[in-house]
Backbone bond lengths (Angstrom), bond angles and torsions (degrees), N, CA, C in turn:
res aa  C-N    CA-C-N  psi(-1)  N-CA   C-N-CA  omega(-1)  CA-C   N-CA-C  phi
1 M - - - 1.437 - - 1.534 110.40 -
2 A 1.320 115.37 -41.05 1.465 118.85 -179.54 1.519 110.67 -64.80
3 G 1.326 117.82 -34.37 1.454 121.18 178.22 1.511 112.35 -65.27
4 I 1.328 116.85 -37.89 1.471 120.87 178.89 1.524 109.97 -66.92
5 I 1.324 117.03 -44.04 1.465 120.97 178.80 1.524 110.03 -63.86
6 F 1.331 116.80 -44.09 1.457 121.46 179.09 1.525 110.43 -59.68
7 R 1.318 116.48 -45.05 1.471 120.96 -179.62 1.536 111.47 -64.20
8 T 1.344 116.32 -38.55 1.460 120.35 179.96 1.525 110.90 -67.76
9 V 1.318 117.51 -43.06 1.463 121.57 -177.87 1.522 111.17 -71.99
10 M 1.333 117.61 -44.08 1.456 121.75 -173.82 1.526 113.55 -87.85
11 G 1.318 118.09 -17.54 1.462 119.75 -176.72 1.511 110.17 75.12
12 N 1.311 117.27 -134.41 1.458 121.53 179.32 1.526 108.63 -85.96
13 A 1.288 116.01 93.08 1.463 121.47 -174.86 1.522 110.54 -104.91
14 K 1.316 117.04 55.52 1.463 121.67 -176.22 1.530 111.92 -61.13
15 A 1.310 117.92 -41.05 1.469 121.30 -178.76 1.527 111.21 -64.99
16 I 1.329 116.33 -41.24 1.473 119.45 179.47 1.521 110.69 -67.35
17 V 1.329 116.48 -40.84 1.469 120.65 178.68 1.529 109.89 -63.20
18 E 1.316 118.13 -40.80 1.464 120.83 177.86 1.525 111.20 -63.57
19 R 1.321 117.18 -40.27 1.467 119.89 178.29 1.523 111.49 -67.25
20 L 1.331 117.07 -41.91 1.462 120.07 177.64 1.526 111.43 -63.60
21 T 1.321 116.76 -39.69 1.460 120.89 176.95 1.517 110.38 -63.83
22 S 1.305 116.72 -41.06 1.456 121.09 178.15 1.524 111.32 -61.79
23 V 1.324 116.88 -43.72 1.466 120.93 178.66 1.522 110.02 -64.47
24 A 1.337 116.84 -42.59 1.464 120.28 -179.35 1.520 110.91 -63.08
25 N 1.327 117.15 -44.87 1.459 120.35 -177.64 1.523 113.10 -71.50
26 S 1.314 117.09 -32.23 1.458 118.89 -176.31 1.525 113.68 -94.87
27 F 1.322 118.39 -13.96 1.457 119.93 -175.83 1.529 112.70 -122.08
28 F 1.331 117.26 -55.75 1.460 120.13 -172.64 1.524 113.80 -73.69
29 I 1.320 118.06 -39.41 1.462 120.11 -179.38 1.527 110.98 -65.88
30 P 1.329 119.95 -46.26 1.472 117.79 174.75 1.532 112.96 -60.79
31 L 1.323 117.89 -33.61 1.469 119.73 176.24 1.523 111.35 -63.74
32 F 1.340 116.97 -37.92 1.456 120.73 177.44 1.526 110.53 -61.22
33 F 1.332 116.77 -47.93 1.461 119.48 -179.45 1.521 111.59 -66.52
34 L 1.309 117.61 -35.14 1.455 121.03 176.28 1.520 110.93 -64.06
35 S 1.332 116.87 -44.59 1.465 119.56 -179.92 1.522 111.40 -66.52
36 V 1.331 118.12 -36.34 1.469 120.56 176.79 1.522 109.71 -64.32
37 G 1.318 117.04 -43.53 1.461 120.11 178.29 1.516 112.44 -62.67
38 L 1.323 116.73 -38.16 1.472 119.84 179.39 1.522 111.80 -70.21
39 Q 1.333 117.27 -29.27 1.466 120.56 -178.41 1.528 112.88 -88.92
40 T 1.319 117.99 -7.09 1.460 120.59 -179.79 1.527 108.58 -70.04
41 P 1.337 116.02 126.51 1.468 118.96 -178.05 1.526 111.75 -71.86
42 L 1.320 116.61 110.14 1.461 121.00 179.72 1.524 112.51 -82.42
43 H 1.316 117.54 -9.85 1.454 119.92 -179.63 1.521 112.06 -74.61
44 L 1.323 117.70 -14.42 1.461 120.63 176.98 1.519 108.93 -71.62
45 S 1.301 115.95 139.49 1.456 121.10 -179.36 1.523 110.48 -70.82
46 I 1.313 116.16 125.19 1.459 120.03 178.50 1.525 110.00 -65.25
47 L 1.335 117.05 -35.49 1.462 119.76 178.47 1.530 111.10 -64.45
48 G 1.322 117.15 -33.24 1.455 120.52 177.38 1.520 112.60 -72.05
49 L 1.332 116.47 -24.01 1.459 120.83 179.93 1.524 112.96 -86.24
50 L 1.333 117.88 -16.13 1.461 120.66 -174.14 1.528 114.42 -57.78
51 P 1.341 121.11 -41.70 1.467 118.42 177.16 1.531 112.57 -61.19
52 L 1.320 117.14 -40.56 1.455 121.16 179.07 1.528 110.78 -68.92
53 V 1.316 117.00 -39.73 1.464 121.38 177.20 1.532 109.61 -62.98
54 G 1.326 116.91 -43.27 1.467 120.65 177.62 1.520 111.77 -60.58
55 L 1.327 117.06 -41.74 1.463 120.95 178.87 1.529 111.37 -63.41
56 V 1.331 116.52 -43.49 1.467 120.21 179.72 1.530 110.02 -66.14
57 L 1.333 117.66 -38.64 1.471 120.29 177.36 1.527 111.26 -62.85
58 V 1.329 117.44 -40.10 1.465 120.72 177.63 1.519 110.43 -64.70
59 V 1.331 116.34 -42.49 1.469 120.48 178.93 1.528 110.33 -63.50
60 L 1.312 118.05 -35.95 1.462 121.65 176.67 1.532 111.61 -71.85
61 F 1.316 116.22 -33.95 1.458 121.54 -173.16 1.529 112.93 -78.24
62 L 1.320 118.20 -37.14 1.460 121.33 -175.23 1.531 113.98 -57.60
63 P 1.326 120.16 -47.18 1.471 117.88 177.43 1.527 113.39 -63.69
64 R 1.319 116.91 -29.89 1.470 119.68 179.31 1.521 110.66 -70.36
65 L 1.346 117.40 -28.96 1.458 120.71 176.73 1.531 111.10 -64.61
66 L 1.325 116.23 -30.96 1.463 119.63 178.72 1.525 111.97 -67.86
67 L 1.310 116.72 -19.93 1.462 121.45 179.15 1.528 112.32 -73.73
68 I 1.320 117.34 -29.56 1.470 121.43 -175.38 1.529 111.91 -60.99
69 P 1.360 120.65 -50.80 1.480 118.39 178.98 1.529 112.87 -61.93
70 F 1.325 117.16 -35.06 1.466 119.39 178.80 1.523 110.84 -64.02
71 L 1.328 116.96 -45.21 1.465 119.91 179.33 1.525 111.51 -66.00
72 M 1.335 116.50 -35.81 1.459 119.36 177.25 1.532 110.38 -67.69
73 W 1.309 117.39 -37.04 1.464 121.96 176.85 1.527 110.36 -63.36
74 R 1.329 116.58 -32.03 1.465 121.24 178.75 1.535 112.32 -79.52
75 G 1.334 117.85 1.24 1.455 121.13 173.58 1.512 115.97 104.56
76 H 1.312 118.24 5.11 1.467 120.59 178.99 1.520 109.92 -88.61
77 S 1.311 116.28 155.16 1.463 120.64 178.78 1.525 110.08 -72.81
78 F 1.335 114.59 164.07 1.464 119.45 178.16 1.522 110.36 -61.89
79 R 1.318 116.04 -40.01 1.469 120.85 -178.69 1.528 111.31 -63.50
80 L 1.325 116.81 -45.74 1.461 120.76 179.70 1.531 110.77 -68.06
81 S 1.321 116.81 -38.97 1.467 120.45 177.74 1.525 111.01 -64.33
82 S 1.324 116.57 -41.45 1.468 120.46 177.74 1.522 111.16 -65.78
83 A 1.331 116.83 -39.66 1.468 120.71 178.53 1.523 110.21 -62.63
84 G 1.326 116.96 -43.88 1.464 120.21 177.77 1.507 111.94 -61.37
85 S 1.319 115.62 -39.90 1.460 120.14 178.35 1.531 111.28 -64.83
86 M 1.325 116.48 -41.35 1.469 120.14 179.19 1.522 111.23 -66.65
87 L 1.325 117.08 -38.14 1.459 120.03 -178.59 1.526 111.91 -68.95
88 L 1.320 117.42 -21.29 1.460 120.61 175.62 1.526 112.54 -83.70
89 M 1.311 117.93 -2.01 1.460 122.20 -176.00 1.518 113.80 -86.94
90 A 1.291 119.43 14.76 1.457 120.83 -177.20 1.525 111.20 -116.26
91 P 1.342 118.12 63.32 1.471 120.27 -178.30 1.525 111.53 -85.54
92 L 1.318 116.47 56.99 1.459 122.10 -174.22 1.522 112.54 -54.94
93 T 1.305 117.11 -52.59 1.463 119.91 -174.68 1.517 111.69 -66.33
94 L 1.317 117.42 -39.92 1.464 120.80 -179.13 1.520 111.32 -65.55
95 L 1.321 117.84 -45.30 1.465 120.36 -179.12 1.522 112.13 -66.96
96 I 1.309 117.13 -41.61 1.461 119.51 -178.57 1.529 110.21 -68.12
97 T 1.317 117.37 -41.11 1.461 120.42 177.94 1.525 110.80 -64.36
98 T 1.342 116.57 -43.14 1.464 120.57 177.92 1.524 111.01 -61.99
99 A 1.317 116.78 -43.99 1.457 120.44 179.46 1.528 111.19 -61.91
100 E 1.313 116.55 -43.60 1.464 119.84 -178.66 1.523 111.54 -67.98
101 L 1.331 116.89 -42.74 1.467 119.36 178.11 1.529 110.95 -64.62
102 G 1.313 116.80 -41.50 1.465 120.27 177.73 1.508 112.49 -64.77
103 R 1.307 116.34 -39.09 1.465 120.34 178.59 1.526 110.87 -68.88
104 S 1.330 116.69 -40.60 1.467 120.89 179.78 1.522 111.55 -66.56
105 A 1.331 116.84 -37.12 1.460 120.88 -178.57 1.528 112.14 -81.47
106 G 1.319 117.46 -7.37 1.451 120.61 -179.68 1.525 113.29 82.42
107 I 1.325 117.53 10.82 1.464 121.43 179.72 1.528 110.47 -80.93
108 L 1.324 116.62 -38.24 1.459 121.54 178.83 1.520 110.24 -103.58
109 S 1.315 115.24 140.34 1.465 119.39 174.25 1.524 108.74 -76.59
110 A 1.302 116.37 169.12 1.467 120.35 178.21 1.522 110.08 -61.48
111 R 1.329 117.19 -36.56 1.469 122.22 179.75 1.527 110.68 -64.89
112 N 1.326 116.97 -47.80 1.463 120.18 -179.46 1.531 111.42 -67.25
113 G 1.326 117.30 -38.02 1.457 120.67 176.96 1.517 111.51 -63.83
114 A 1.327 116.68 -42.87 1.465 120.92 177.97 1.526 110.55 -64.90
115 A 1.338 116.85 -37.12 1.470 120.11 178.07 1.525 110.62 -65.54
116 M 1.331 117.61 -39.74 1.465 119.81 178.75 1.524 111.22 -66.79
117 I 1.321 116.78 -39.27 1.461 119.88 179.02 1.526 110.53 -67.99
118 L 1.331 117.12 -39.94 1.463 120.55 176.43 1.531 110.53 -65.18
119 T 1.335 117.11 -39.29 1.462 121.03 176.78 1.522 110.51 -62.49
120 A 1.314 116.58 -44.70 1.471 120.23 179.27 1.523 110.63 -60.99
121 T 1.309 116.64 -42.08 1.463 120.44 -179.48 1.524 110.86 -65.46
122 L 1.334 116.48 -46.47 1.462 119.80 179.98 1.527 111.64 -64.54
123 S 1.324 116.75 -42.42 1.461 118.87 -178.82 1.529 111.20 -67.57
124 A 1.317 117.25 -32.40 1.466 120.03 178.54 1.522 111.69 -73.52
125 L 1.323 117.71 -24.35 1.462 120.85 179.65 1.526 112.74 -90.59
126 V 1.323 117.61 -40.42 1.459 121.48 -170.35 1.528 113.03 -88.10
127 F 1.320 117.78 -50.38 1.456 120.12 -170.78 1.529 114.70 -67.71
128 P 1.329 120.45 -36.86 1.469 117.79 174.28 1.529 113.21 -63.30
129 V 1.330 116.76 -33.50 1.465 119.87 177.93 1.528 109.78 -66.55
130 I 1.335 116.86 -44.04 1.466 120.67 177.57 1.526 110.08 -62.47
131 G 1.336 116.57 -44.96 1.462 120.35 179.19 1.512 112.01 -61.24
132 K 1.308 117.14 -40.75 1.469 121.25 179.21 1.525 110.62 -64.67
133 R 1.337 117.29 -38.50 1.463 120.60 179.52 1.522 111.45 -69.82
134 L 1.341 116.67 -27.63 1.463 120.28 179.19 1.522 112.90 -81.29
135 L 1.332 117.48 -21.03 1.462 119.64 -179.85 1.520 110.14 -63.74
136 P 1.327 116.42 140.02 1.462 118.32 178.83 1.525 111.30 -67.87
137 T 1.310 115.85 137.80 1.459 120.79 176.20 1.525 108.47 -87.53
138 E 1.296 117.23 174.49 1.468 121.66 179.35 1.529 110.66 -60.84
139 E 1.339 116.93 -37.80 1.466 120.48 -179.86 1.519 110.44 -64.21
140 R 1.350 116.71 -42.54 1.462 120.03 -179.25 1.519 111.77 -70.85
141 R 1.332 118.07 -32.33 1.461 120.74 179.36 1.525 111.01 -69.07
142 A 1.334 117.13 -36.66 1.459 120.95 -177.16 1.525 111.91 -76.91
143 E 1.327 117.36 -21.47 1.451 122.15 -176.77 1.529 110.40 -75.49
144 P 1.332 118.94 126.02 1.466 120.19 178.38 1.527 110.83 -64.76
145 V 1.312 115.86 146.52 1.450 121.53 -178.91 1.525 108.85 -66.52
146 G 1.325 117.08 135.25 1.456 121.55 176.70 1.527 113.41 94.79
147 E 1.317 118.40 -22.48 1.459 120.90 178.65 1.514 109.89 -94.32
148 Q 1.301 115.66 140.33 1.441 119.87 176.72 1.520 108.43 -117.53
149 T 1.289 115.65 142.97 1.459 118.92 178.68 1.522 109.02 -89.85
150 A 1.288 116.74 145.57 1.452 121.91 179.32 1.517 109.23 -74.78
151 P 1.341 116.95 140.55 1.473 118.32 178.49 1.519 110.49 -66.71
152 V 1.312 114.87 145.53 1.458 120.72 -177.57 1.485 110.16 -92.41
């Protein structure tokens, strides 16, 4: 409602909206993630959460595997398709927001919320590194398919 009133009073306030968006993205969103991190129960055993974290990682990974044949069908190599799939495995903001909303609504227990946050953290750290290692380098792109270079 406040947005409608603001728009009516200010007219086309594109500059103000851009500034407000900038403030929201640079100030409020990091505060949200900071508050979620501060509220995450660290007293829970990480070793006890590992089976649940592994299950959530598998659930996240399976749909990304379906992307590989599609990308290969579109003409990309298996390596590039796998790299793209790995780079999509870092849904940090989505998992943390889901965990916090579920915890706030009472749908997720503290244990499940902590497992989702740990999963988000691990997936944001591990999968981009794997994806980056799978991406073809300049040397591999220049090398003709089927030819191997002799070791020096």
